[in-house]
C-alpha positions, 0 to 999 in steps of 0.5 A: 377760729378764723382770725382777721389777721395773722402776723408772722414775726414780732419785730417793730413792724409786726408789733406796730401793726398789732398795736393798730389792730388792737386799737381797732378791735381787729382779731389778731394773732402773732407768731414769733419763733424767738424773742419779741423785738427782732434785731432791736433786742441785739442793738446796744444803743438806739439814738435815731428813732424819733421821739426817743433820745437814747435807749437800749435796743431791749428796752425799746423792744420791751416798750413796744411789747408792753404797749400791745398788752392791754389788747390781749392779742394772742402771742404764740412762740412757734415757727412758721413752716408754711403758708398756703391760701385756700380760696380767700383764707390763709392757712398758716402751719407752724411747728406746733399748730395750724391757723386760719386768717383772712390776712397775713402780715409777714414781719420776719426780718433777717438773720446775720450773714456769715463770712463762710471761711474756715473755722467760723462754724467751729468757733461759733459761740466759742469766740465768734459771735454775731451779737455784741450786746449778747456776748460783749461782756464775755470779753471785758478788758480783752481784745476783740475784732469786728468784721464789717463796715456798715452802721451795725458794725460801727455801732457795735464797735462803739459799744464794745469799746466801752467794755473791751481793752481794744477793738479792731475793725476789719474791712475789705476796702478803704471806704465804709457804708456807715453814716458819717457821724458813726465813722467820725465817732469811731475814728475819735475813739482811742481804743478802736483801730481800723484795718482796711484793705483786709479780709478774714481768711480763717479763724484759728485756735484750740477749744476756743478762738485764739487768732484770726488769719488776715489777708492784706493786699500782698501779705498774710498775718496771724492776728491774736484776738479773744473774740470776733463779732461779724456784721457783714449784712443779713439774709431775709427769713422768707423761705416759707413763702417760696410757693407764692412767687413773691420773692426777689432774687435775694429772697426779699419780699416784693411789696408795693408802697402799701406793703402789699405783695402780688398775692391778695391779702398777703402783706410784708413789712420791715427788713424782710421786704425789698424796701431799700432802707432797713431802719426801725422807723421804716419798719414801724411805718410799714406796720402802720401802713399795712394794718390801716389798709387791712382795717379799711378793707375789713 
């Protein structure tokens, strides 16, 4: 079967495109290697999505998924390994099957960037985590640390503060990238402590994490902690597109205002693109833009 469009990734951008394709009767298939929703499902609280006063990330993702169900769009839990183009058709190879389509929309998002310090891999899932909503309850009434200074780090710190006895935020400078509102909330939360001009040098313990070695400006300190949550940025999931020469130096997909790449018929939406702002609302807008342009071309 030749699909009109194949969507790689079921994040907000991909699901929004699927919704418009379903309503327009465009034959579509979605390929997703993990859970629908992308990074939304690891977000504890969403309060900046227009029309939704407040929602948990998983609930918002579930609503997006439910909205496309009436259109019976095929959904495959597979990992895309390679995409090539043969004349005017795209050949998408996964770890299980091969699919053919006239258009492709990539909505693969990003993965968490690692600190790359001693002990990080050893204690992953044994004290080191990248998802507060996934693992936060493991540290109920305990002391945890968050590494990072952006919106994700501050949002998840506020979530953890409701569960944990104490939350320490570690950042290498004294300025933060998070929004002013989030910074103010954190500063006014009694059990959150800000540790600035400090970096993590190593994770220590035995079978589980016990402490973190912190490096201050002119000293080091062993900081006792039960768990650490790392939010220092993201890496785009775009390796399977290297053949097309559509990636920038950081691996993000280069697109124009219409979410088109330099390859005819290949589109990209959401956090995996070189768009500056990475937000749910932006990804949704990208998905709507790309799908509507493809619908007109079809």
